[in-house]
C-alpha positions in Angstrom: 144.6 119.6 117.7 146.3 117.0 115.2 144.1 114.2 116.8 141.1 116.4 117.0 141.6 117.4 113.1 142.4 113.7 112.3 139.0 112.6 113.3 136.8 114.9 111.2 135.3 114.4 108.0 134.7 116.9 105.0 131.2 116.9 106.2 131.4 117.2 109.8 129.9 121.0 109.7 127.2 119.5 108.0 126.0 117.0 110.9 126.4 119.6 113.7 123.1 121.4 112.6 122.6 124.6 114.1 124.8 124.3 117.2 128.2 124.5 115.2 128.1 128.7 116.1 127.0 128.6 119.7 130.2 126.4 119.8 132.3 128.3 117.9 131.3 131.4 119.5 132.3 129.8 123.0 135.9 128.9 121.4 136.5 132.3 120.4 135.4 133.7 123.7 137.5 131.4 125.9 140.5 132.1 123.5 140.3 136.0 124.0 139.5 135.7 127.4 143.0 133.3 127.9 144.6 135.8 125.6 143.6 139.0 127.5 144.6 137.2 131.1 147.8 137.4 129.7 148.2 140.4 128.8 146.7 141.8 131.9 148.3 139.7 134.8 149.6 142.0 137.4 151.5 139.3 138.8 153.9 139.3 135.9 157.1 141.0 136.8 157.9 143.9 134.2 161.4 142.6 133.5 159.8 139.4 132.6 157.1 141.6 130.8 159.9 142.9 129.1 161.8 139.8 128.1 158.6 138.5 126.3 157.5 141.5 124.8 157.4 140.4 121.4 155.2 137.5 122.0 153.0 140.1 124.4 152.8 141.7 120.6 151.9 138.8 119.3 149.1 138.2 121.7 147.6 141.6 120.8 147.9 140.8 117.3 146.1 137.0 117.7 143.2 139.0 119.7 142.7 141.0 116.8 142.9 138.1 114.5 140.3 136.4 116.4 137.6 139.5 116.5 138.5 140.1 112.9 138.0 136.2 112.0 141.3 135.6 110.0 143.2 132.4 109.7 146.7 132.0 108.8 148.3 129.3 107.0 151.7 128.9 106.5 154.3 126.8 104.5 157.3 125.2 105.8 160.3 123.4 104.5 163.5 122.9 102.5 165.0 125.7 100.7 163.7 125.4 96.8 160.9 123.0 97.6 158.9 125.3 96.0 156.9 127.0 98.8 156.8 130.8 97.6 155.6 129.1 93.9 153.1 127.0 95.9 151.9 130.1 97.4 151.5 132.2 94.3 150.1 129.2 92.8 147.2 129.1 95.5 146.9 133.2 95.0 146.9 133.1 91.3 149.2 136.1 91.4 153.0 136.2 91.8 152.6 137.1 95.5 155.9 135.9 96.4 159.4 136.2 95.3 160.9 132.8 93.3 164.6 132.1 92.8 166.5 128.9 91.4 168.8 130.3 94.6 168.6 129.1 97.9 167.8 131.4 100.3 165.1 133.6 98.2 163.0 134.3 101.4 164.8 135.8 104.4 161.7 136.6 106.3 158.3 136.0 106.6 155.7 137.2 104.4 152.4 136.7 103.7 148.9 137.3 101.1 145.5 137.5 101.3 143.9 134.6 99.7 140.7 136.2 98.2 139.6 132.6 96.7 138.4 131.2 99.9 135.3 133.2 101.5 135.2 136.9 102.1 139.0 136.7 101.8 139.9 136.0 105.9 142.5 133.4 105.1 146.0 135.0 104.7 149.0 132.4 103.2 152.1 133.2 105.1 155.7 132.2 103.5 158.8 131.1 105.5 162.4 130.8 105.0 164.0 127.7 104.3 164.7 125.6 106.8 168.4 124.2 106.3 169.7 127.3 104.3 173.3 127.5 105.0 174.4 130.0 107.6 170.7 130.7 108.5 170.0 129.7 112.1 168.2 132.8 112.3 165.6 132.3 109.5 164.8 128.6 110.4 164.2 130.0 114.2 161.7 132.7 112.3 160.2 130.0 109.9 159.5 127.6 112.9 158.0 130.5 115.1 155.9 131.7 112.6 154.9 127.8 111.7 153.8 127.7 115.5 151.8 130.5 115.2 149.7 129.5 112.3 146.6 128.0 112.2 147.5 125.6 109.6 151.1 124.3 108.4 151.4 123.0 104.8 154.6 121.1 105.2 155.9 121.1 101.7 158.8 118.7 100.3 159.8 117.8 96.8 160.8 114.1 97.0 161.0 111.5 100.0 161.4 112.9 103.3 165.4 113.8 104.7 166.3 113.2 108.0 166.2 116.8 108.5 163.0 117.2 107.2 161.3 114.1 109.3 162.8 116.1 112.6 161.3 119.6 111.0 158.3 117.5 110.7 158.0 116.0 114.3 158.8 119.4 116.1 155.9 121.3 113.6 153.7 118.0 114.6 154.7 118.9 118.3 153.2 122.1 118.3 149.8 120.5 117.5 148.9 122.7 114.5 146.9 120.6 112.0 149.6 119.8 108.9 149.1 119.0 105.3 152.0 117.6 104.1 152.3 118.8 100.2 154.6 116.8 97.8 155.2 119.3 95.1 157.3 119.2 91.9 155.6 115.8 90.7 155.8 116.6 86.8 159.2 115.4 87.7 158.2 112.1 88.5 156.5 109.4 86.2 153.0 108.1 87.9 154.6 105.1 89.4 157.5 106.8 91.1 154.6 109.8 92.1 152.3 106.3 93.9 155.8 105.3 95.8 157.1 108.4 97.0 153.6 109.4 98.7 153.6 105.5 99.7 156.9 106.4 101.5 155.6 109.6 102.7 152.4 108.2 104.5 154.9 105.7 106.0 157.7 107.9 107.0 155.0 110.4 108.7 152.5 107.9 110.2 151.4 109.2 113.4 152.4 112.6 112.4 150.1 113.3 109.6 146.7 112.2 108.6 146.9 110.4 105.3 144.5 112.0 104.1 146.5 115.3 104.3 149.4 114.2 102.1 148.7 115.6 99.0 150.8 116.3 95.6 151.2 119.1 93.5 152.8 121.1 90.8 153.1 124.6 91.6 155.0 125.7 88.7 155.7 122.8 86.3 158.5 122.7 84.1 158.0 124.3 80.6 157.3 122.0 78.0 158.4 121.9 74.2 155.5 121.9 71.7 156.4 121.2 68.5 153.8 122.2 65.5 153.8 121.0 62.2 151.8 123.1 59.3 150.3 121.9 56.0 153.6 122.0 54.0 155.3 120.0 56.5 157.3 123.1 58.7 158.0 122.3 62.1 157.9 125.3 64.6 159.2 124.5 68.2 157.8 126.5 71.2 157.9 126.4 74.8 154.8 126.5 76.5 153.7 127.0 80.4 151.5 124.1 81.6 149.3 125.5 84.5 150.0 124.5 87.8 148.2 121.3 89.1 147.0 122.5 92.5 143.7 120.9 92.5 144.2 118.2 95.2 145.6 121.0 97.7 142.9 123.2 97.3 140.5 120.5 97.5 141.7 119.4 100.8 142.4 122.8 102.2 138.4 123.9 101.4 137.6 120.5 103.0 139.2 121.4 106.4 138.4 125.1 106.0 134.7 124.3 105.7 134.6 122.0 108.4 136.6 123.1 110.9 137.8 126.4 109.9 135.8 128.4 112.3 137.4 126.9 115.3 141.4 126.5 113.9 141.7 130.2 115.1 140.3 129.7 118.5 142.0 126.6 119.2 144.9 127.8 118.1 144.9 130.9 120.0 144.3 128.6 123.1 147.4 126.6 122.5 149.8 129.9 122.0 148.2 131.2 125.2 149.4 128.2 127.1 152.1 128.0 125.7 153.3 131.6 126.6 151.7 131.1 129.8 154.2 128.5 130.2 157.0 130.5 128.9 155.8 133.2 131.6 156.1 130.8 134.3 159.6 129.4 133.1 160.8 132.9 133.1 159.4 134.0 136.1 160.6 131.2 138.2 164.2 132.0 136.4 164.1 135.6 137.7 163.2 134.1 141.2 166.0 131.9 141.3 168.3 134.5 140.1 167.3 136.4 143.2 167.0 133.8 145.2 170.8 133.1 144.5 171.7 136.5 145.4 169.8 136.3 148.6 171.0 133.1 149.5 175.2 134.3 148.8 174.4 137.5 150.6 172.6 136.2 153.6 175.7 132.8 153.4 178.4 135.9 154.0 176.5 137.6 156.5 176.2 134.2 158.7 179.8 133.1 157.5 180.9 137.1 158.7 179.1 136.5 162.3 180.4 133.4 163.0 183.7 133.7 162.3 184.3 136.9 164.3 182.1 136.2 167.3 184.3 133.9 169.9 181.1 132.9 172.0 179.6 129.8 170.7 176.2 130.4 171.9 176.0 133.8 170.4 177.3 132.2 167.1 174.3 129.8 167.3 172.0 132.2 167.8 173.1 134.6 165.2 173.4 131.6 162.8 169.6 130.9 163.4 168.8 134.5 162.9 170.5 134.8 159.8 169.0 131.4 158.3 165.4 132.3 159.3 165.9 135.8 157.6 167.0 134.0 154.7 163.8 131.8 154.5 161.5 134.4 154.9 163.1 136.9 152.3 163.3 133.7 149.7 159.5 132.9 150.7 158.4 136.4 149.8 160.1 136.4 146.7 158.9 133.5 145.9 155.4 134.9 146.5 155.0 132.2 149.2 155.6 133.9 152.4 156.1 132.2 155.4 156.0 133.5 159.1 159.3 133.1 160.8 157.8 130.5 162.9 157.3 128.6 159.9 160.5 129.6 158.8 162.3 127.6 161.4 160.4 124.8 161.2 161.9 124.5 157.5 165.2 125.0 159.3 164.8 122.4 161.5 164.0 119.8 158.9 166.7 120.7 156.4 169.0 120.7 159.1 168.3 117.0 160.5 168.7 115.7 157.2 172.0 118.2 156.8 172.6 116.2 160.1 172.3 112.5 158.6 173.9 113.3 155.5 176.6 115.7 156.5 177.8 114.5 160.1 181.7 115.2 160.1 180.5 118.8 158.9 178.5 119.5 162.1 181.3 117.8 163.6 183.6 120.4 162.7 181.4 123.4 163.5 181.0 121.7 167.0 184.7 121.4 167.3 185.2 124.6 166.3 182.8 126.1 168.7 184.9 124.0 171.5 188.8 125.4 170.5 186.8 129.0 170.5 185.6 128.2 173.9 188.8 127.0 175.1 191.3 128.7 173.5 192.5 132.2 172.8 195.0 133.6 170.8 195.8 132.0 167.0 194.0 129.0 167.5 191.0 131.0 168.0 191.1 132.9 165.2 192.2 130.1 163.3 189.0 128.0 164.1 186.8 130.9 163.7 188.0 131.1 160.1 187.1 127.8 159.4 183.7 128.1 161.1 183.1 131.1 159.2 183.6 129.4 155.7 181.0 126.3 157.2 178.5 128.4 158.4 178.9 129.8 154.9 178.4 126.7 153.4 175.5 125.4 155.9 173.6 128.5 154.6 174.6 128.1 151.5 172.7 124.6 151.4 169.8 125.5 153.6 169.3 128.1 151.2 169.2 125.9 148.2 167.0 123.2 149.6 164.4 125.6 150.9 164.5 127.3 147.2 164.0 123.7 145.9 161.1 123.5 148.2 159.5 126.7 147.1 159.9 126.5 143.4 158.0 123.4 143.8 155.1 125.1 145.7 156.2 124.0 149.1 156.4 120.8 148.3 159.4 118.5 149.0 158.4 116.2 146.3 157.8 112.3 146.0 161.3 111.7 147.8 160.5 114.2 150.6 163.6 116.5 152.0 166.1 113.7 152.4 166.5 113.2 148.9 166.5 117.0 148.3 169.1 117.8 150.5 171.1 114.7 149.1 170.6 115.8 145.5 171.9 119.4 146.6 174.5 118.2 148.8 175.7 115.5 145.6 175.5 118.4 143.1 177.3 121.1 145.0 181.1 121.2 144.9 182.0 121.8 148.9 185.4 122.5 147.8 184.6 125.2 145.5 181.5 126.7 147.9 184.2 126.9 150.9 186.5 129.0 148.8 183.9 131.0 147.7 183.2 131.7 151.2 186.4 132.6 152.2 186.5 135.2 149.6 183.4 136.6 150.0 183.8 136.8 154.3 187.4 138.1 153.3 185.8 140.9 151.0 182.7 141.9 153.8 185.3 142.3 156.7 188.0 143.9 154.4 191.3 142.2 153.0 193.9 143.7 155.3 191.8 142.7 158.3 191.0 139.4 157.4 194.5 138.5 156.6 196.2 139.8 159.8 193.5 137.9 162.0 193.4 134.5 160.4 197.2 134.6 159.3 197.8 131.1 157.6 193.9 131.2 156.1 194.4 132.3 152.8 
């Protein structure tokens, strides 16, 4: 939206003629449909909807805003730069509290700007972004700015490193931004121009130069000395009126040219952002479920292989467990696979594992051979080793399958070999094998496992 706003002019609405209203209605309809689709989507799990319930309430509030034609303008900036005073000056009343102390604004507040049109514009005050011990307030300020249709980023001098970082973050939300240099009464004309030049340079690419304005929301009182006819002097302090004409003129130009579409475009951005959040939460929830499934099936396979002395049965049990795991994972990700498809997927992963993990598969085959040719302690010992190795193999298969499903049934650019290699590089094999022994022992019973496997602890 920043680029779209920057290319507009105060006379843009006059050049569009009668076509502007239908276009605006189309924007509003699309934005409303996007928001309503998020609320009504039956595919979103209840736990994800619950985790984002505050965002969903904001969706409902935004739909109401669209229906009523409301616009929200939020101020943003460090403490004590005059954000509240600036809004009071625009409103023409002391609606927002101001104080020489830091942190006077502790939560978002709003007031209705009656001066514009039918009073459908609301001004929102936010806490300072650098307040001491104010991480929650900063998060609130960023959230409010991200939901606003237009942002007034207020400074009282050249941009600090903190302000520049915050300005980049606000600009990244793609909301229109006005950079307001407040307290200009503290500077002489030459200093003011130098500051404005510096602000234009530092905010290049972030703020349209036309949207950099100067104000004095609450000018300092001036001492006035009056001399009467007899030469007597009288000192009085006078409060100059706010100097916000430049800001009001720019706000009016933007609202007149683009105000009807700001809310709709902001709602569309909000819907897109929330949709991304929902997708991330759904993927996270599925990942948590997937990890539990993988561990459960890996344990089941480890137990089946370790306690079964027949190698052929070992392999059959292993294949059945892995196929069931893949089918279960695919259902959890909403991309169901048949058992045949799951088998093909296992073959693909297994072939890559064989290339990368030749020694592991060698141990597996050696253990099977020892089982076939010997009985007693060596059989039990190799059974324990083989159970842990089987657990590990299923763990890797599960991780690879989950990656494949999370990417929409795709291995990505590097193919399955790259996925398997990345997973093996990221996994701590010794740690997984220790976990395997603990999980298997817990499943079959610690006493039984210790009696049967002796030295394997």
